[in-house]
N, C-alpha and C positions, 0 to 999 in steps of 0.2 A: 345430508337431508335438510331441505328448506321447506318451510310452510309459508306460502305466499297467500295474500288475500287480494282479490281483484274486485274492482268496482263494477258498476252496471255495464255489461257488455252490449245488451240490447241489439243483438244481431250484427254488430260491427265486426264481422269475422276476420277481415284482412288486418285491421289494426290489432286484433286479438292475437293473430298468428305472429305478427311482427313483435308484439310485446313478449310472447313466450320465447321467441328466438333471442330477444334482447337479454332476457334473464337466464337463458340457457336452461329452460325448464325441462326436467327429465322425469317423466311420469313413472319411471321404475324406482325412483327414490324420493322425489319431491312430492309435495301435496299442494293443491290449489283450492283455496276456499273462495266461494263466490257469495257475494251479498244478495244475489238474486237479480231479477230482471235480466235473464239470459237473452231474452228475445224481445222483438217488436220495435219497428221503426228504423232498424238498421238495414243494410243492403243484403244480408244473407243470414236470415234467421235459421233456416234449415241446417246449414252447415254448422252453425254455432251449437244448436241443440244436439246434433249428431256427435260433435266433438265431446261434449260433456258426457253424453251417454256412453260413448266408446271408451272414455277414460274414467268411468265411474269409480273404479278402484282407487284412483288418485285424487279424487275431488270430494269436497263437501259443499253442498248447495243448500241454501235456504230460499224459500219461495218469496218472490216479489209480487207486486200488484200486477205487472204485465204478464208474469207467468200464470197467475191465477186467472187473469182475463182470458188467456189462451185456453185454459182448461175449461172455463165456464162457457166459452164459445163452442168448444167441442160438445159440451153437454146441452147445447141449445139455449143457454141462458144469457150469454154475452151478446151485446149489441155492438157491432163493428163501427168504429168511427172512421173518418176519412184518413186518419193518420195510422190506423192499424194496417200492418202489411205482412201478417204471419200466415197468409193463405198458402204460402209455399209449404209450411208444415202441415196444415190441414189436408193438403192434396197429396202429400208424400205417401209412397207405398208402405213406409214403416211408421206412419203417423201414430197409430195406436201404441206401438211398442215404445216410441219416444215419449209420448204423453202419459202413458201408464207409469213409466219410470219417473217422470217429472212430478206426477201427482203423489208419489210416495215420499217426496222430499219434505223436510220439516219447515217450521217457521223460525226455529231457533236451534243453534248448535253451540255447545259449550265444551271446551277442553281446558282443564286447569282453570286459569283465571281469564281466559280469552273467550269472549262471547260474540257470536256471529248472528246478526239479524239484518233484515232489509232496511227498515226505517228507524227502529229504535225500541227502547223500553220505557214506558211511562213512569213518572215519579211515584205513582201509587203502587208499583210492583217491585219486589225483589227479584233477583234472578231465579230463585226457587219458584216464586209465583209465575214468572214468565214461562219457565219450563212446564209447569203444570197446565197453564192455560193454553200454551202452544200445543201441548199434547191433546187437548180436547178437540182442537180444530183438525189436527192430524188424524185423529181417530175418525172424525166425521168424513174426512177426505178418503179414507180407506173403506168406508162403509157403503152399503147399498143406498143410503140416503144422501150421498154426495151430490147427485143432481138437484135435490131439494135445497141443499145448502147453496149451491151456485145460483139458484133462482132467487134467493133472498140475500145474497152476499153484498150486492151493490146498495149503497146508501150511507148517509152520515149519522143516522140515529140507531141506537143511542149514542150520544157524543161523549158520554162520561162513564167510566167503569163503576160498577157496583157488584159486589159478590152475590147479591141477591138476584141478579139477572139470570134468566133461564132460557133454554131453547135456542132458537136461531138468532134472536137479537143479541144474546150473550156472545155467540160465535162471531157475529158481525163486528161487534166492537173490539173483540180480541184481534180479529183479522185486521181491522183498521189501525190499531196500535202498531202491530208488527209490520204492516206493509204500506201505510199511507201517512203516518204521523210526521209532522214537522214541528208545528207550534202547538203548545198546550199550556194549561194552567197548572199550578202546584198540585191541585187535586186530580189532574188528568183530563180535564175537559178539553176536547179536541177542536182546534180550528183547522178544518180540512179544506179551506178555500185559499189560504195564503200559501204561495209557493216561492216567494222571493227570499231575500235575506232578512226582512223584517215583516211582521204581521200587518195586515190591512187595518186592524183595530188593535189598540193597546190592551184591551181587556175583553174577557168573556165571562159572563155570569158574575161580574163584579171582581174577578180575579185577573191578575196580570198574565198576559200571554208572553211566553219566551220560547226559544228553541228548547225542545224537550231536555237536552243535555245540560242546559244552564240552570235547571231547577235543582233543589236539594233532592237527591235521589236516594233510594233504598239500597243502592249497590254498595259493595265494599270498595274501599279506595284502591285496592290492588286489582280489581276487576277491570278489564279493558274491553271496550265495546267497539266492534267493527260494524259499520253500516254504510249504506248507499242512499239511493232514492232522492237525494237533495242536491241536484246539479247546481243550483244557484250558489251554494256554499263553495263550490269548486274544491271541496275537501278541507276547507279551513274551519276548524272548530276552536282553534287556539287552546287545545287541550291534548295532552298525551294519553289521556284515558279514553277519549271518544274519538275514534279514527274514522273520519269521513272519507269515502273512496269514490263517490260519484263525481267525476270531474268532467262530465258532459260530453263524452265522445260522440254520442249519437247526434248532438247538437253542433258538431264541428270542432270540438275542443280535444280533450285528451282521454285516453284510457290509462288507468293507473293500477299498479300492484304495490303491495306493502310487504316487506319481509318481517315476519313476526319476531324474529330473533335479533335483528340488528336495527329495526326501525327505518330501514332504507326504503324510499319510494322510487319507483321507476315508472315513467310515463312515455307513451308514444302519441303522436298527433293522429287525428283521423286522416 
């Protein structure tokens, strides 16, 4: 039995199938963890989402920003951009079944010392904090108030965590940490505009901006964090503790999986 972790698939279904064949993935005994962003901008979003739904007993999925965007669009809250192409899901006869399942997925999954998230964990949180705050968003997503959450999900404020935050603004910053974070300050102030390998500005609110995983974190040294979201890194964090797996398949590069027991990476090109 092998547990694999896969980077952002984003609807790149054919490379995804080639990669599963390459690693001889067997859903009867192997497990596939996904860092999220299952869909959007690839060539076959519907087949990708259907595969994960049909193999739900063999997968662990955390929500990414594109997954939440799809769910918000279904709720009438998301504004489609020119690059969004998940209309195939919205028009499918099994659309509600697929998206109901997707909406039940968490923002964080932990087994032993392995932590699965889409974007990261800010330096102001421990993994215990992250579990607690992720559960708050998950509870909202499963409630009758989910449409109201989606209406207010978009936005960059508040840009810094405070335990005194309440209501939808609290849920928004939690969601942004889990699904949009790249650069932040030591206190967790978010730079949500920089997407490259270095921030557009060196400081925010008088504090130094760095990739979230380069700060002194509240994580234990033995905890290993798997994340995606940051294609510009091409998976390179120069760390064995922070495993970046977005290698930009949807942008014409590669799709990558990681064997949690051996540390082996396997990739296929688009």
